[in-house]
C-alpha positions, 0 to 999 in steps of 0.5 A: 337807855335802849329805846321802846322799840329797841327793847321790843326788837331785842325781846322778840328777835328769836320770832323776828329772826326766825325762818320757820314762822313768819313775822308781822308787825303792826305798829301806831303810825308811820313814823314808828314804822320807820324807827322799827325798821332802823332798830331791826337794821342794828340788831342784824348781824347778816343781811336776812328778809325783814319781817312785813311791818304795817300800821294798823289800818293797813293790817286791818286792809290787808284783810278785806276785799273792801276798799277804805274810801276817802270821805270826799267820795263817800260823803255825796254818795252819803248826801244821795243816800240821805235825799233818799231816805227823808224826801229832803232836796237839800243841797249837797253844799249844805249837808257837806258838815252834817254828813262829815259828822254822821259819817264820823258817828257812824264809823265810831258806832262801827269800830265798838261793834254797836248793835245798829238795831239796840243803838237806833231804838225810838227814843220816844218812850222809855219803855222801849228802851227797857225792851231794846236795851234788856241784854246791856250791862247793868252800867249802860243801862243805868245811863240810857236810864238818864234819858227819862227826864227828856223824854217825859217832856212835851217834846218841842218842834226842835225835839221834835225834828231831831226825833224825825231825823232819829227815826231816819237815822237806822235806813240811813245807815243800813242803805248807805252801807249796802251802797258801799258794798255794792260798790266795794267801799267801806269807811274805817269803822265799818272795815274794822267791824267786818274784819272782827266779826270774820277774823277767825275765818280770815286767818283760817283762808289767809293760811296765816295760821302759822303766821306770828303778829306783833302789836307794839306801842299801842294804847287806844284800842277800839273794840273791834280791835280789841275782839281781833287782838283777843282771838289771835292772842288766845289762837297764840298768835299774837304777842303785845309789847306795851309801853306803859308806865306803872305810875299812871296805869294803876292810879286810879284816876291819872289820864295818861291811864285812863284807856289801859284801866278801861281795856282792865276793865273790860273782856279782853283784858286778857291782852295786857300784861299781868305786872307793870314796870316803872320805867319812869322811875328808872330813869335816873337822867330825866329833867324836865325843863318848864320855860314861861314865854311872854309871847307866842313868837318867843317860843319859837325864838327860843328854840333856835337858842336852846338847841344850839346850846344842846349841840354844844353840849354834844348831843347829836341833831337825831337824837332832838325832837321838836313837838308841835301841838300847833302846827300854825307854829311850824313855819315860825319853827323853820326859820328859827332853826339854827343854820348849821343844824343839817337836815330835817324831818318833819312828820305831822298833819299842816293846816292847809288854811295856814299857808299863803297858797290857800289865801292866793286860791281863796281870792280867786275864788271871790273873783269867780264868785263875783262873776256868777253873782252879778253875770258879768265877765269883768270883775273890779279893779280892786278884786282882781288886783287882790287876786294877783299881787298875791305873795304866791305869785310873785315872779321869784317864786315861780318856776318858769321856764321860756319867756318868763314875762310872756309866760306869767302874763298868760298865767294872770290872764287865765286866773282873771278869766271865768270858769266855764260850765260843765264837768270840766270845772275841776280840770280847769282848776288842776290845769290853772295849778299846775302851770304855777309849778311852785317850787317843784324839789320836794319842799313845803309849798311843792307837797301842799301843791301836790296835796291840793291836786290830789284833793281836787282830783278827788273831787272830779272823780266823786262828781263824776263817778257818781254822776252829780251835776252840781252848778259852779257857784257849788263846785267853788263853794264846796272847793272852798269848804275842802280847801278850809278844813284840808290837813296836808301829811308831811311825811319825812323817810329819814330817821336822820336829822333833827325831828319835827313831828305832831303829838301823834306822830311821837307815839312810841319814838324816844329821843333824848331830848324832847321840846313841846312849844304851846303847852298852853290849856286849849293846846295841849290839848286842843280845845275841845272841838267834839262834834257828834249827832250822839248824845252824850249818855248814849255815847256813854252807854254805848262806850263810845269815844268822848272828850275824856277819851280825847284828853287821856290820849294826849295825857299818855302821849305826853307821859310817856315821853317821859319814860327815856327821855333825858330832857324835856323842855316845855315852852309855853306863853302868857300872851292875852288871849280875848284880853286875858292871859293864856293859861298853862296846860294844867299837864303842868299843874300835874307835873308839879304836883308828881314830879317837883324834884324833876321839875325847873322852871325858867321865865323867859323875859323878852330880850327884844328892846323896841325904840320908838315907832317912827309915825306912818305917813302915806304921801298921795302919790300916783297910786293914791290920787288915782284910787282917789279920782274915782270919787270925782264925778268929771274924772272917774270912769268907775264912779264911786261915792263917799258915805257919811260913814267914810267922811267920819271915819277921816275925820277920826284917823286920816290912815284909816281912811287911807287904808279902807277907801283908798287901799281898798284894805277890808276890816276884819269883821266881827263875827260876834252873833251878839255884836253891836254892829249886828245888833243895829243892822238887824234893827235897820233891816227889821224896821225898813221889813216892817214899814216898807208897806206902810210908806205913803200911807195915812197912818192909824193906830189900827195899821201900827198895831198890827206892825206889832202883832206882826213883828215877831214874825218880821224879827224871825224871818230877817235874822234867818235870812241874815245868818243863814239860819235853816227853816228851825226854831231860833235857839242859844244866841240867836233866840238872845238876839231875836229878843233884844231886836224885837224889843228895841223895834216894838218901842220904836213903833209904840213910839210912834204911835205917840206921834200920830199923825204922820206919813212915812215918806221914805225907808232907806232911802239913797240919796247923792249930791255932788260938791263943787271943790278945787284944788292946785292939782285936781282943779276945778272938780266935783265930789260924789256924796252918798247916803241911805237915809234910815227914814223919812217923815212928813208931820205937820208939814214938817220932813223929819229926818231920822237916823237908828242908833244902837249906841250912846250919841248924844243928841246935843253938839255946841256948834257947827265948827265942833262937827269939823273939828278932829282933834276934838274928842267928843265930836258929835260924830252922829249929829255930823251924819244926820246933818249930812243926810240933811243935806243930801234930802235938802239938795235932792228935793227944792222944798219950802218944808222945814227939815228937821233932824232926828237920831232915834237912839235905841239907849235911850229910846226908853228913857226920853221921847224927845229925838231931836237934835240940839245946839247952843244959840246964845248959850242956850240949848234949843231944839232944831226945829228947821235945819235950813237955816245952817245947812249953808255953812255945813256945806261950806265946812263940807267943802273945805274937809273934802278938799283937804281930802283931794288936796295932794299936799295933805298926806294920810297920817296917823291920829294923835289921839290913841283912844280911837285905836283901841277898837280900830281894825287896822292897829296891827298895821300902824303898831298902835295894838 
């Protein structure tokens, strides 16, 4: 079966080969252009001048005096305009994300040929809608009326803020576009709208009346593009070739026909053919194979098996395409390909954040940020080592000329040097990258380096041309933002060899064999990340893109691969995703319904048999000893302190202690807003903020009542500072966490009211002590211990050491020995910690007062009043009213465990209790997951 592009060339050959009337061919993407050129070459029987071939954005640009500018240049200009229109001083970094949304919304509005005056009409009253939108179609008016209920409610502060923002958008839109025209710049939608408004005059002025425009393989056409094509077709200057199938175009709800049905219902329906073929039905060779995999990576391993088998069956590499909805799989796929596959062409966008180059640059930015935040020119050794140990800096990966060792040292020195203040920031960074000269042979790392350099040059150009004066900390943060969101376009020229491409790049191209990976829900189609400032009903009313449009696009691209393929392999996985097995895409369920006779199911079980994983044991070698000595008082130049948490970590798992406190590998943070860690941190911060003004003051009922009255504003302020939120009402999860923290802190203060009279001596007090130890290798020495005590109260001449806890910690422990037993699953970590706090206080305050340890557990705060520790004396649970008699024995056992930590004969090994591994951030490192 001939391919779609071969079919187009066959049908359009009289026009293409005509010397009387030149042709211009317009295709969906650059990859389709290459295949179209190949089809023309095959068809031509003799040498000829080939027609000009454009992608649609290139073709539109050809008509306009305006240059489509990169968002890197447009967003700083939009930011300056925003400041002028709204009178705000919001900095560029905080504006950047919102700028991207505004720019995208403006572009989509222009592509839809929306009347800005009508669109930006004030949202405050429905009457204004009725007047402003009287000219709209009935279905548009119906969608607009859906806002009546919203407009009838009393506006909250958030709604007022949004209304103020919305009211300023018309001025921002018109002023921004005026500035662009002055500079002869445009964004994509503005250019499309300009061409649509002037298409008749443009064709006449360009003397293109005799040119034949051939549009190939389009489905998703914006309103502006529809107007342009309709005008050309009415003038007899346009021919359109559609790659469509009757089965989904004429289906009432089929997602793949979404755009075509919308086009049929529009005023541009003259662009469509009168009849649609049933191409899929004619494709008698088609087989669809659905393959389930147990893991994500097993998909890439099976690619090798599939391709090897296909080559043995006689298929050629250039007849095979691998389509990747998830670009994170690209490197794994490349490594899995058979060695004899020959040339491989890659055409797709690749997220920079997936590559080690990004990790290297992120570490470099961290070092520079440390210099700025601490006003120093020296970074900690561990931070510098993390940067210089990046794999991308391995000398084997660098193409170094001359004295390699000397040049390598110069590169390292350049990397850890603080950046100089001034406009030369980006040139300095470009110089550093250029020195590395990573693999300059057209490979993927080289392409990524060149893209990063281009990105930095664009940033530098934007800062220079717009005369923006930004401090280095903002430049660093802006650079990180760009790197995080950058997609590197990888584009291979030849059409020969195996093809690896993204989903969008597959449009209009046919292959005998198509292998699609990650056919999972959330990957194909991708998770909905539809960010916009325009309400959905407004989008619906003005025919702006919605989530349904995005899904319709992916549905079409999938179903068009059925038109002419012989075998379609659809791979998906069932690996756990947030604790649940990943689901296969709903498109696969559709295939089961529409094509049961063509569909075959395979289930790939893991063929890898893993033997017992040997335990990990880290001996205390020279590196380990060097790291440990930083915690010793007599031998350390860079003195560090072990905390109660660190010692508890050692009891739980010696290997975890090594990862965190010796190797200095950061723990993955739980980024969930409503995580217990966040709640605990906020409770500590709020109580410190609330009580710090009451320290050493005689407390009264009136003072504590005032604290309760002030509590909500304190909680709100702490939450905003903690999460870096703007000055607005708390909503969603932030409001939920506000309610939880407020309720807990209220109960703490209410319980304190029942304890009056007492006096707060300190809040969040940091105390240090030195514990003497003796080891064979280190001799006599002292270990530095440090702890932050949440609160210290004085009541009835008793010192109360109070530790806030947000878990389910018990108040009782049978004896001191149980607190130092690392094989005891029920070991009371909270009790160990508060007793260590008591020891810290006792060592720093030579007082005769009793010391009473208390655990204020927020989980039991509402059920029990007494928070005093208990232990068994003569088999009877007894409250510890004074911990001093226990502290000498506690210190003796503490010294014993510290001696073990620093003993070179005791290695760091894994815990035997695997239940502690479930929530360990290092479980993948030690293969306990």
